[in-house]
N, C-alpha and C positions, 0 to 999 in steps of 0.2 A: 410248445415245440413244433417246430417246425417239420412235419412227417417226409417233408421232400428234400432231403440233405440229409451228409454225413451226423450223426447223431450221436453223440458219446453214450446218452442215456441207452438209446439203442442198441449201443455197442458191447454194452454193461449187462442187457437183458442177453443179447445172443453168445457172449461171453460165459453166462450162468448156464443156458443150454449145452452149450460147447464141455462145462466144465460138471453138468448131472449126467454126462451118458460113461456109465464106471469101462465100456469095453475100451474108449478113448483110452484110457489112464491104465487101462493094464496091457495092450496089445503098443500103446502109441510113446507110453512110459517106461513100464517093467519090462515089458517082453525086450525092445532092442535094447537094454541096460542089461539084463542076464544073460541071454544070446553073447551079446561080442564079449561080455566077462569070461564066461564057460568055454567059447569057441577060440579065444584068443589065448588062455589058460591052457586047452587043450594040445592046441596048436604048435605053442609055445615050447612046452616040456618034450613034446616028440620029435621036435626039428634037430636035424642033424648038426655037427658041429660046422662052424664056416658060415654059418646062412644070417644072414641079416635079422635078427629078432626084434629089433625096432619096427622094420620097414611093415611086416607080418604083420604084428601087433597092430601099428596105425593103421594099415591097408583093411583091416576087417573091422576096426574101431569105427573109421572114417564111412567104409562101404555101409553098415546097419545105420546108418544114421538115415539111411534112406528110407529106412521102415519109419521111420517118426510122422514124415507129410502120407505116407501112404495110409497108417492107421489116424494120423489126427483129424485129418484133410478126407481121403477117401471113405473110408470107414465110417468115420465120424459124421461131420457133414452128411452122405449118403442119408447115413439111417433117419438122424434129425430130419431131415428136408423131407421124403416120405413119411417119417412120423405126422409131421406137418400139415402135407398134402394129404393125408388118410382122413386126418381130422378137419381139415377144409379152413386153417389156418390163413394161408397165403389169400387166398377171397376173400374171406372175412378184413384181413389186413387191408387191402386194396379197398374195400367197401369205407373204411372208414377213414379212407384219404392217403393210405401209406404207398409210397413209391413204390412197385417192385425192382425197379432196379436200384435204387437205392439201402431198401431191404437186403439187396444181393450182394452190395458193395459193405455194408453194416458186418453180415456175415461173412465175409471175405476176413477183412479187418480183423473180427472177433480171432478168427480162427488161425489167423497169422500170429496171432497177440499168443493164443494156447499153443502154438506152436513152438514160438519163442521158450516161451516158459518150457517146454520140454526138453529143447534142446539145452538150455545152458543146466536142466539136471544133469541130462546125458554128459553132458561134459563135464561135469564137477565130479561127480562117479569116477569117469571114465579117465579125467587127468590123475585123481587120487588111486583108483584100482589099478592101471597100467601104462604101462611105462611107452606114454605117447611122443616121438617124434617131435623137438621143436618144429615147427612152421614158418614159411618166409609170410608176410602181410601179406602181400601177393595171391598166397595159395590160400589164406584162409578168407581173404574176400571172394576169391573164386568158388571155393566152394561153398560158401553160403548162397553165392548168389544160384550156382546150380542148384542146391536145395530146393529155393525158393521159386524160382523159375518152376520144377518139378512141381511143384506144391499147386501154382495159381495153374499147372497143367490138371492136374489132378484133383484140384477145386471146379473148374468147369467139366471135365467127364465125372465129378461126383454128382451134380448136379442136372446136368444131361441126363444122367441112368435115373436117377430117382423120379424123376420129370416124366423119363418114359416109361420106368414100371408102375411109379406110382403106390405101390403094396411095400409095407418097411419090412415084413419078411422077407420077400423075393429079392429085394433091391439089397438087402442085408448079407444072405447068401452071397448073391454075387461080387459083391465089394470083397466078400470073406474071399472068396474062392479069388478074384481077382490081386488079390493080398499075400496069398502064401503062392498061388504062381510066377508071380514077377519076385516075391523070393527065391525062388525055385530056377526060374531063369534067368536070375540075375547073378547066380553064384552063390547065393547067400544060407543054402541048406545042407551042407556038405557036398556037393556036387561039384564040381568048379566048370565054370563055362567050358574051356578047351575037353570037357570028357560026353558034354553033351554030343545027341547024334546031328549031323549036319545041317539039317531042314531046322533042329529046333535054335542051335546055335545062331542061323539066321532071323529068326523070331528075336531070340536074345540081344542082337548087336543094336535092334529097331527100340531097345529102351535105353531108357536116360539112366533107370538104376544101374544097368551093367555097368556105365563107364564109371557109376558111382562108388562103384565096388572094386572093379578091378584095372582102374586105370589113376583114380583121385590122387593118390599118392605123390606121384610122380608131379602134378599140379600142388600139390600141400608144401612140398618140399624145395619147388621152384627150378626145377630141369624143365628142361623144352618137351614140349607137347603137342601133339597132331589135333586138334583138337574140331577138324572136319565131322570126323564120324561122330562124335558126343553133338555136335549139330545137328547134326541128319538126323540124330536119332531123337531133339528134344523137336524137331519140326514137324518129322511123322508124327509125335504123340500128340502135341498141340493140334495138327492135320483131323487125327479119329477124332478129339476132344470136340473138335471143331465140326463134322460132320453128325455127330449125334446129339451139337446141339443147335445145327439145322433140320435135325429130322424131328426135332421136341416139338421147334417152333412151327415147323410144317402138321405137324399132326394137332396143337394146339388149335390152330387157325383153323384144320379143316372141321375140330372138333365145333366151332364158333358158330361154323354154315351150315 
């Protein structure tokens, strides 16, 4: 087996590691399904006459889809990575000739495969349990691109956090706080964004998940949409993740000298 390339066997190994994390199944599959069904049913039952129920239900359902990469990538990968660091696994793999670059790529592919599996389950349940508005093809493509780009940024962030903290317990606590913090700031926990304090709303508008929650229905049905604020949030999120990676590399090089 060539240890310095993308390897099917290594992807299988990493996929087993992902599937072996019970919190990923709970928070990345079960929780978004449960929350989307409960909240959409509750909101739909209390909606006044004349309100487009389909739009409300679809908006909530699509918004909660952003929870899946938050759980499977941010929480799942950061916790697994920090456990490996505590056990010295990355160092041992390098000693046996495994390239760090390709190890990370194999992990990214495995994480994306599991996340795709979670999305399939989420949509199968959602389509059968809720009245989801039929999308246009371009809306589906843009929605999926937004989710997977968000997931890529979360993977970078998770890798940086795990390597900076290096302790499973603290890493898991940080990722859990970030998970629920993003949900609150993105308007997924019962408090709409317009009801947040002005300063908090500013932070909320810097998160890609905010636009996946409040605006994605417009894209889903093919209506005209201004993508600039959303793109700015992605740039900001990648910038923060990149800064943390830079700090991770800087500290790692300092420790070598």
